[in-house]
C-alpha positions in Angstrom: 62.2 132.5 107.4 65.0 130.5 109.0 67.5 132.4 111.0 71.1 131.7 109.9 72.8 132.9 113.1 75.1 135.7 114.0 78.5 134.0 113.5 78.8 131.7 110.4 82.4 130.2 110.0 83.9 129.3 106.6 85.1 125.9 107.5 88.3 124.6 105.7 88.2 121.1 104.2 90.6 118.7 105.9 92.6 116.3 103.8 94.5 113.3 104.6 98.1 112.6 103.7 96.9 110.7 100.5 95.1 113.9 99.3 91.6 112.6 99.9 89.0 114.4 101.9 89.2 113.4 105.6 85.5 113.1 106.5 86.0 112.0 110.1 88.2 115.0 110.8 85.8 117.3 109.0 83.0 116.0 111.4 85.1 116.7 114.4 86.1 120.2 113.1 82.5 121.1 112.4 81.4 120.0 116.0 84.4 121.9 117.4 83.5 125.1 115.6 79.9 125.0 116.7 80.9 124.1 120.3 83.3 127.2 120.3 80.6 129.7 119.4 79.8 129.5 115.7 76.1 129.4 114.8 76.7 127.9 111.5 79.3 126.8 108.9 79.9 127.4 105.2 81.3 124.2 103.6 83.4 124.1 100.4 83.5 127.8 99.9 86.7 129.4 98.7 88.4 128.6 102.0 87.0 125.0 101.7 89.0 124.3 98.6 86.1 124.4 96.1 88.5 124.7 93.2 90.1 121.4 94.2 87.3 119.1 95.3 85.2 116.9 93.1 81.4 117.1 93.1 80.9 113.7 94.6 83.3 114.8 97.5 81.4 117.8 98.1 78.0 116.1 98.1 79.4 113.5 100.5 80.9 116.2 102.8 77.6 118.2 102.9 75.7 115.0 103.8 78.3 113.9 106.5 78.4 117.3 108.1 74.7 117.8 108.1 74.1 114.4 109.5 76.7 115.0 112.2 75.6 118.5 113.4 71.9 118.1 113.0 70.1 121.1 114.5 73.1 122.3 116.5 74.0 124.7 113.7 73.2 126.1 110.2 75.1 124.4 107.4 75.5 126.3 104.2 76.6 124.3 101.2 79.1 126.2 98.8 78.3 125.2 95.3 80.7 127.4 93.2 83.7 126.2 91.3 86.2 127.5 88.8 86.6 124.1 87.1 86.4 124.1 83.4 85.6 120.4 83.3 
């Protein structure tokens, strides 16, 4: 069984001034959190704006962050939503 780590941080999803997900800033944030002691990250949880992100944005964010952090930390993909669409 894979060990998740002792400290898992719920990462916020950064947005640009245009309202779009800022993937480059998300990658910097992820590396910063792992570099400051987090063992892993939860992406697009309730603090990651799951109610306001579209599925394609979430999938791209998961892929971008996993690709960026590699084996430096655990990445947990939040998959919930309160969308009725």
